[in-house]
C-alpha positions as CSV (number, residue, x, y, z in Angstrom):
1,M,0.0,0.0,0.0
2,F,2.8,2.5,0.9
3,E,4.7,1.6,-2.2
4,R,1.6,2.3,-4.4
5,R,1.0,5.7,-2.7
6,R,4.7,6.6,-3.0
7,S,4.6,5.8,-6.8
8,R,1.6,8.1,-7.2
9,L,3.4,11.0,-5.5
10,I,6.5,10.8,-7.8
11,P,4.9,12.4,-10.8
12,F,3.3,15.2,-8.8
13,A,6.6,15.9,-7.1
14,G,8.2,15.9,-10.5
15,F,5.8,18.5,-11.8
16,G,6.4,20.6,-8.7
17,I,10.2,20.4,-9.3
18,A,9.6,21.5,-12.9
19,A,7.5,24.5,-11.8
20,L,10.2,25.5,-9.3
21,I,12.9,25.3,-12.0
22,V,10.8,27.6,-14.2
23,A,10.3,30.1,-11.4
24,L,14.0,30.1,-10.4
25,D,15.1,30.5,-14.0
26,Q,12.7,33.3,-14.8
27,A,13.5,35.1,-11.5
28,S,17.2,34.9,-12.2
29,K,16.7,36.2,-15.7
30,A,14.5,39.1,-14.5
31,W,17.1,40.0,-11.8
32,V,19.9,40.1,-14.4
33,L,18.0,41.7,-17.2
34,Y,16.1,44.4,-15.2
35,G,17.6,44.5,-11.7
36,L,21.2,44.7,-13.0
37,E,20.0,46.3,-16.2
38,L,22.0,44.0,-18.5
39,I,19.2,44.1,-21.0
40,N,20.5,47.4,-22.2
41,Q,24.2,46.4,-22.2
42,P,26.0,45.9,-25.5
43,P,26.4,42.2,-26.4
44,L,29.3,40.4,-24.7
45,Q,30.1,43.1,-22.2
46,R,31.4,41.3,-19.2
47,E,30.8,42.3,-15.6
48,E,33.4,40.7,-13.3
49,I,32.0,39.1,-10.2
50,F,35.0,36.9,-9.3
51,S,38.2,36.4,-11.3
52,F,36.7,33.1,-12.7
53,F,33.1,34.2,-13.0
54,H,31.5,37.0,-15.0
55,L,28.0,38.1,-15.9
56,T,28.0,38.4,-19.7
57,M,24.8,39.1,-21.5
58,V,24.3,36.9,-24.6
59,W,21.1,36.4,-26.5
60,N,21.2,32.9,-27.8
61,R,19.0,32.5,-30.8
62,G,19.8,28.8,-31.2
63,I,19.4,25.7,-29.1
64,S,22.1,24.1,-26.9
65,F,25.5,25.8,-27.4
66,G,24.1,28.1,-30.1
67,F,23.4,25.2,-32.5
68,L,20.6,25.8,-35.0
69,Q,20.4,29.6,-35.0
70,A,16.8,30.9,-35.4
71,D,17.2,34.2,-37.2
72,A,13.6,34.6,-38.4
73,A,10.6,34.8,-36.1
74,W,9.1,31.6,-37.5
75,Q,12.3,29.7,-36.7
76,S,12.1,31.0,-33.1
77,W,8.5,29.8,-32.9
78,L,9.5,26.4,-34.3
79,L,12.1,26.1,-31.5
80,I,9.4,27.0,-29.0
81,A,7.1,24.3,-30.4
82,F,10.0,21.8,-30.3
83,S,10.7,22.7,-26.6
84,L,7.1,22.4,-25.6
85,G,6.7,19.1,-27.6
86,V,9.7,17.6,-25.7
87,T,8.2,18.9,-22.5
88,G,4.9,17.3,-23.2
89,L,6.6,14.0,-24.1
90,L,8.6,14.1,-20.9
91,G,5.4,15.0,-19.0
92,V,3.8,11.8,-20.3
93,W,6.8,9.8,-19.3
94,L,6.8,11.5,-15.9
95,M,3.3,10.4,-15.2
96,S,4.5,6.8,-15.4
97,A,7.8,7.3,-13.7
98,S,8.4,4.9,-10.8
99,R,11.8,6.0,-9.6
100,W,12.7,9.3,-8.0
101,L,15.9,9.7,-10.0
102,Q,14.1,9.2,-13.2
103,A,11.3,11.7,-12.3
104,S,13.9,14.2,-11.1
105,A,15.7,14.0,-14.4
106,Y,12.5,14.5,-16.4
107,A,11.5,17.4,-14.1
108,L,14.8,19.2,-14.5
109,I,14.7,18.9,-18.3
110,M,11.1,20.0,-18.5
111,G,11.6,23.0,-16.2
112,G,14.7,24.1,-18.2
113,A,12.9,23.7,-21.6
114,V,9.9,25.7,-20.5
115,G,12.1,28.4,-19.0
116,N,14.0,28.9,-22.2
117,A,10.8,28.6,-24.3
118,I,9.4,31.5,-22.2
119,D,12.4,33.6,-23.2
120,R,12.0,32.8,-26.9
121,A,8.3,33.8,-26.7
122,I,9.0,37.1,-25.0
123,Y,12.4,38.2,-26.5
124,G,12.8,36.0,-29.6
125,A,16.0,34.5,-28.0
126,V,17.2,33.0,-24.8
127,A,18.9,35.2,-22.2
128,D,22.3,33.7,-21.2
129,F,24.5,35.4,-18.6
130,L,26.5,32.9,-16.5
131,D,30.0,33.1,-17.8
132,F,32.7,30.8,-16.3
133,S,35.1,31.1,-19.3
134,S,37.9,32.5,-17.0
135,L,37.8,29.4,-14.8
136,P,41.2,27.7,-15.0
137,L,40.8,24.1,-16.2
138,P,43.4,21.4,-16.3
139,F,45.2,20.2,-19.5
140,G,44.6,23.5,-21.4
141,F,40.8,22.9,-21.6
142,S,38.6,25.9,-21.7
143,F,34.9,26.5,-21.1
144,S,33.7,29.2,-23.4
145,W,29.9,29.0,-23.1
146,V,27.6,31.5,-21.5
147,F,24.5,29.9,-20.0
148,N,21.6,30.3,-17.6
149,V,19.7,28.4,-14.8
150,A,17.5,26.6,-17.3
151,D,20.6,25.3,-19.3
152,I,22.2,24.1,-16.0
153,C,19.0,22.2,-15.1
154,I,18.7,20.6,-18.6
155,N,22.3,19.4,-18.5
156,I,22.0,18.1,-15.0
157,G,18.7,16.4,-15.9
158,V,20.3,14.6,-18.9
159,A,23.2,13.5,-16.7
160,I,20.8,12.2,-14.1
161,L,18.8,10.4,-16.8
162,V,21.9,8.7,-18.1
163,I,22.9,7.7,-14.5
164,D,19.4,6.3,-13.9
165,L,19.5,4.3,-17.1
166,L,22.9,2.8,-16.2
167,L,21.8,2.0,-12.6
168,N,18.6,0.4,-13.8
169,E,19.8,-1.2,-17.0
170,R,19.5,-4.7,-15.5
171,D,16.0,-4.0,-14.2
172,A,14.9,-2.7,-17.7
173,R,15.9,-6.0,-19.3
């Protein structure tokens, strides 16, 4: 009985996590864009916070890592539709999720996708501002991307999903 009740709570908790991610993402973007007034800054102007971390306003018109640039309005709306389609599919999968790790992964990806879709609908592009490009990495590697809270959640969600699949591979067979 307890196991059955617990499995019914998992999807609802997942939707709650997704909603929290959207709220955190949009709040952080509102603070950076309007509170710090980076919305009016020239592109790629860097505000140093720490030696390894800057706030750098970038409008990303593409998807992950700037791939598939959407220069026309219809392309932006196509990316919104794609994001919401993926979110819907993950929502269906979340409804049947039976593991917390799996549900958390779906929720993180969903929240991040919706957060970025909101930006596209409002601004025609995604607001990216977290810049760790000055972070010293070993072996001459560099990290040159600027991202946001939604991007972090999507990437963590994908990593958790891979871990969940690896941990439960035997069970899946």
